[in-house]
N, C-alpha and C positions, 0 to 999 in steps of 0.2 A: 453412433453405433446403432445398427438396425436389428430388430428382432422379428423373426418370421413367426407369425401366429396363424396357423391354418393357411389360408391363401392371402391374408392381409399382411402387409409389411408395416410395422409400427416403429416409431423412433423410441429408443429407450430413454429413460429419464437421465438427463445429463448430470444431475446432482449426485447420483450414485457413483459416477465414474471420476469425480473430482478427487485429485490427490490431496493429501495433507501436506502442505508446504510450510516449512518453518523459515521465517525471514533470516534468522542468523546463519542458516546454511548458505545463503546468497550474500552475506555481508550487508544486510539491509535491516532497517528498523522502521516499523510502521508506527507513526505518531498519532494519526487520526484515520480511522477506517470508516468508510461509507458516510462521509460527512458532507456538509454543504460548503459552497465556495466562501460564504461569509465567515464561517468558523475557521476555514483554512487561511484566510487573509490576515489572521492575527500576527502582528509583528514580533511577538515574544518567542516564536519558534526559531531554530537555527537557520542561518542563511544557506546551508547546504542541503536543505530539504527540497523535495520535488513534489509536484502535484501530478497524480496519475489518474487519468480518466479511463474507465473501462466499462464494458457492458456485462451485466450479470442478470440473467433471466429477463432479457429485453428491457432492462432499466439501466440508465446511465448512473454510475457511481463515481465518487471522487475520494481518493486517499491521499494523505500527506505522508510521505515516506522519506527516509534518509538512506543513502547508499553511496559507496565509493565511486561507482560508475553507473551510468544510465543503462548500460547493457545488463547489469546485474538486476536492476529493477524490472526491466523488460522480461528477462528470463524467469524471474520469480512469478510475475503475473501471468506469463504465457503458460508456465507449468501448472499454475494453480487454477486458472480459468479456461485455458485452451486457446486454440488459434482464433484470431479475429476478435478477441475480447479487448485487447489494449487499443485504445483510440488515440491517446495523446499523452506525452510526458512533457511537463513544462516546469520552469523554475517556480519555487514557492515565494512567499512574501515575507519570510522571516528576516530579522535584522540582527540577531544575536550571534556572536562568534561561536562556532561549534565547540571550541575548547571550553568556553564558559557556560554553555547551555546546560542547565540542570545543576550547576554548581551552587552549593549552599555554603554560606559563610559560617565558619565555626563560631560557636557561642563564646562570648568574652567572659572570662572569669571575673568574679567580683574582687575588688581590691580590699584588702583589710585595713 
């Protein structure tokens, strides 16, 4: 978006125009946000997670996210950061079955 000030044309700050995007509206879940590749390579994450590379303020960022379809991930990041921000979407390194990820075993009761 451009703003005309006198005779100069200046670019408006892009951070003001960013929408608030909620991942659950797209059927997605962000596991790690603005992380490093070494942290995202942890195998304790579910195997349906994706790595998303995107550009934010001329800096490359990586997120680990889950979603039913890649198109939902792309739509979420496109709506949140704008056109040209999504660079790559790739498979994550998780090895846990998505049904069992985050499952906590119930505590066993003491026998009398």
